[in-house]
C-alpha positions as CSV (number, residue, x, y, z in Angstrom):
1,M,-0.1,-0.1,0.0
2,T,2.7,2.5,0.8
3,K,5.4,1.4,-1.8
4,V,3.3,0.8,-4.9
5,L,-0.1,2.9,-4.2
6,R,2.2,5.6,-2.3
7,L,-0.4,5.7,0.6
8,S,0.4,7.6,3.8
9,V,-0.4,8.4,7.3
10,N,-4.4,8.9,7.6
11,D,-5.2,7.5,4.3
12,R,-8.6,5.7,4.3
13,V,-8.2,2.0,3.2
14,E,-10.5,-1.2,3.1
15,L,-9.1,-4.6,4.1
16,F,-10.6,-7.9,3.0
17,N,-9.9,-11.6,3.7
18,G,-10.7,-13.3,0.6
19,M,-13.9,-14.8,2.1
20,G,-16.3,-12.0,2.1
21,G,-15.1,-10.1,5.1
22,L,-14.5,-6.3,4.5
23,I,-13.3,-3.7,7.0
24,E,-13.0,0.1,6.6
25,G,-9.9,2.1,8.4
26,C,-7.0,4.3,8.2
27,I,-3.3,3.9,8.3
28,E,-2.1,5.2,11.8
29,R,1.7,4.8,11.3
30,I,4.2,3.5,8.8
31,D,7.9,2.2,9.5
32,R,10.4,0.1,7.7
33,T,8.7,-3.1,8.9
34,G,5.2,-2.1,7.9
35,L,2.2,-0.1,9.1
36,D,-0.4,0.2,11.8
37,F,-4.1,-0.1,10.7
38,T,-7.0,1.4,12.8
39,A,-10.5,-0.1,12.2
40,L,-13.1,2.7,11.7
41,E,-16.1,0.5,11.7
42,D,-17.2,-3.3,12.4
43,L,-16.3,-6.1,10.1
44,K,-18.8,-6.5,7.3
45,V,-19.5,-9.9,5.6
46,I,-20.5,-9.4,1.9
47,L,-22.4,-12.4,0.2
48,P,-21.0,-13.9,-2.9
49,Q,-22.6,-13.4,-6.3
50,S,-25.7,-15.3,-6.9
51,T,-24.4,-17.0,-10.1
52,Q,-21.2,-18.8,-10.0
53,W,-19.6,-20.1,-13.0
54,H,-17.3,-22.9,-12.5
55,V,-14.4,-23.6,-15.1
56,F,-13.1,-27.1,-15.9
57,A,-10.2,-26.6,-18.5
58,A,-7.6,-28.8,-19.7
59,F,-4.5,-26.3,-19.1
60,G,-2.1,-28.8,-17.5
61,T,0.4,-28.8,-20.6
62,L,0.3,-25.2,-21.3
63,K,3.6,-23.7,-21.4
64,G,5.1,-20.1,-21.2
65,G,3.0,-18.6,-18.5
66,R,-0.3,-19.3,-20.3
67,A,-1.7,-21.3,-17.4
68,D,-1.0,-18.5,-15.0
69,W,-2.7,-16.1,-17.6
70,L,-5.6,-18.2,-17.6
71,V,-6.2,-18.6,-13.8
72,E,-5.3,-14.9,-13.4
73,K,-8.1,-13.8,-15.9
74,C,-10.5,-16.3,-14.5
75,T,-10.0,-14.6,-11.1
76,E,-10.4,-11.3,-12.3
77,L,-13.5,-12.2,-14.4
78,G,-15.3,-13.6,-11.3
79,A,-15.4,-17.3,-11.9
80,G,-16.3,-19.3,-8.8
81,S,-13.6,-22.1,-9.2
82,V,-11.2,-23.3,-11.6
83,T,-10.5,-27.0,-11.9
84,P,-7.6,-28.4,-14.1
85,L,-9.2,-31.0,-16.2
86,L,-7.0,-34.2,-16.9
87,T,-7.8,-35.6,-20.5
88,E,-6.3,-38.1,-23.1
89,R,-4.3,-35.3,-24.4
90,S,-3.5,-33.4,-21.2
91,P,-3.1,-36.3,-18.7
92,S,-1.3,-34.5,-16.1
93,I,-0.1,-31.2,-14.1
94,S,2.7,-31.0,-11.7
95,E,2.1,-30.1,-8.2
96,N,4.4,-27.4,-8.2
97,R,2.4,-25.7,-10.9
98,V,-0.7,-26.0,-8.8
99,D,0.8,-24.3,-5.9
100,R,2.3,-21.6,-8.2
101,L,-1.4,-21.2,-9.5
102,Q,-2.5,-20.8,-6.0
103,R,-0.3,-17.8,-5.5
104,V,-1.3,-16.5,-8.8
105,I,-5.0,-16.5,-7.7
106,L,-4.3,-14.7,-4.4
107,A,-2.3,-11.9,-6.2
108,A,-5.1,-11.5,-8.8
109,A,-7.8,-11.3,-6.0
110,K,-5.8,-8.5,-4.5
111,Q,-5.3,-6.6,-7.6
112,C,-8.8,-6.7,-8.7
113,Q,-10.4,-6.3,-5.2
114,R,-12.2,-9.4,-5.3
115,L,-13.9,-10.0,-2.0
116,H,-14.2,-13.7,-2.3
117,E,-11.0,-15.6,-3.6
118,M,-11.6,-18.1,-6.3
119,T,-11.2,-21.8,-5.4
120,L,-8.5,-23.9,-7.3
121,N,-9.7,-27.4,-7.2
122,A,-7.5,-30.4,-7.4
123,P,-6.7,-31.8,-10.8
124,T,-9.6,-33.8,-12.0
125,K,-10.3,-36.8,-14.5
126,I,-13.3,-36.5,-17.1
127,G,-14.9,-39.6,-15.5
128,T,-15.1,-37.7,-12.1
129,V,-16.8,-34.5,-13.8
130,L,-19.4,-36.5,-15.4
131,P,-21.7,-36.8,-12.4
132,I,-21.3,-32.9,-11.7
133,V,-22.4,-32.2,-15.3
134,A,-25.2,-34.5,-14.8
135,Q,-26.3,-32.4,-11.8
136,S,-25.9,-28.9,-13.3
137,K,-28.8,-27.4,-15.3
138,L,-26.2,-25.5,-17.2
139,S,-23.1,-26.9,-18.6
140,F,-21.4,-25.6,-21.7
141,L,-18.7,-27.5,-23.6
142,A,-16.5,-25.8,-26.2
143,V,-16.4,-27.9,-29.2
144,A,-15.3,-26.9,-32.9
145,E,-18.2,-26.3,-35.2
146,A,-20.7,-26.7,-32.7
147,T,-23.9,-24.4,-32.0
148,P,-22.5,-20.8,-31.4
149,L,-22.6,-19.9,-27.7
150,I,-24.8,-17.0,-28.1
151,S,-27.4,-19.1,-30.0
152,A,-27.5,-21.3,-27.3
153,L,-28.0,-18.8,-24.8
154,T,-31.0,-17.5,-26.3
155,S,-32.9,-20.6,-25.4
156,S,-31.2,-21.1,-21.8
157,R,-32.7,-20.0,-18.6
158,K,-30.6,-18.5,-15.9
159,E,-29.4,-20.7,-13.2
160,S,-27.6,-20.0,-10.1
161,N,-24.5,-22.4,-11.2
162,G,-23.1,-23.4,-14.3
163,L,-20.1,-25.1,-15.6
164,I,-17.7,-24.3,-18.3
165,I,-15.6,-27.0,-20.0
166,I,-12.5,-26.4,-22.1
167,G,-10.4,-29.1,-23.8
168,P,-6.6,-29.3,-24.3
169,E,-4.6,-27.9,-27.2
170,G,-5.3,-31.1,-29.2
171,D,-9.1,-30.8,-28.3
172,F,-11.1,-33.4,-26.6
173,T,-11.3,-36.8,-28.4
174,E,-14.9,-37.8,-29.8
175,K,-15.2,-40.3,-27.1
176,E,-14.7,-37.7,-24.5
177,V,-17.2,-35.3,-26.1
178,K,-19.8,-37.9,-26.2
179,M,-19.3,-38.9,-22.7
180,M,-19.9,-35.2,-21.7
181,T,-22.9,-34.3,-24.1
182,D,-24.5,-37.9,-22.8
183,A,-24.0,-36.6,-19.2
184,G,-26.0,-33.3,-20.1
185,A,-23.2,-30.8,-21.4
186,T,-24.3,-28.6,-24.2
187,A,-21.8,-28.4,-27.0
188,V,-21.0,-24.9,-28.1
189,G,-19.1,-23.2,-30.8
190,L,-16.8,-20.0,-30.6
191,G,-16.5,-18.9,-34.0
192,P,-14.7,-20.1,-37.1
193,H,-11.1,-20.0,-35.9
194,R,-9.5,-22.4,-33.8
195,L,-8.6,-20.8,-30.4
196,R,-6.2,-21.7,-27.6
197,V,-7.1,-23.1,-24.4
198,E,-6.8,-19.8,-22.6
199,T,-8.4,-17.8,-25.2
200,A,-11.6,-20.1,-25.3
201,T,-11.8,-20.1,-21.6
202,M,-11.9,-16.4,-21.5
203,A,-14.3,-16.1,-24.6
204,V,-16.9,-18.3,-22.8
205,L,-16.3,-17.0,-19.3
206,A,-16.6,-13.3,-20.2
207,T,-19.7,-14.0,-22.3
208,L,-21.5,-16.0,-19.7
209,M,-20.5,-13.5,-17.0
210,L,-22.0,-10.4,-19.1
211,W,-25.0,-12.8,-19.7
212,S,-25.7,-13.5,-16.1
213,D,-25.3,-9.7,-15.2
214,S,-27.9,-8.9,-17.9
215,Q,-30.2,-11.6,-16.6
216,E,-30.2,-10.1,-13.1
217,S,-30.7,-6.6,-14.3
218,P,-34.2,-5.3,-13.9
219,D,-36.0,-4.4,-17.3
220,L,-35.9,-0.6,-18.2
């Protein structure tokens, strides 16, 4: 706060704990070891958004910081959780990378002032996801040449929870697509171009977050 944002004594700040807790106060004293904060009001607890989109993306084999970017932007856009999806073409993700991604989420939550920290789930195989898909009323599976996402949304009713499922760089196998659509996922297309995993994830998540917001807004 003092080194990057250049805040000083008596400046008002808000602190949050990543679980909806929010408290307002001011900086009382600054020294080389840190600062003293004085609370000016009682702790408030803010409820999470009513609509939660949960991302299942096969990004275990992404290189060059692309997995970090995917998780960071999911945090900023408001995803409820991200789960590394293990597929035939993306079979693993290292434990070291999972630890790093958790740090990325924390930093992104601070940067975008997100009161509820996004959850990073343990890597999960498709077979484990199928019952979750079957129980979800809205599950969108990104598949090349499928019905455009916007067209699918015109016939979809708003639900409080939904799933976004994105395949690996080599895409899902036909068997995997059939397994998930048989479980209840809706295959959706994202235009004529082949997108990277992180690009497809952002395209679907951003669209669904805006759609969810529009569904909650009152008619003018």
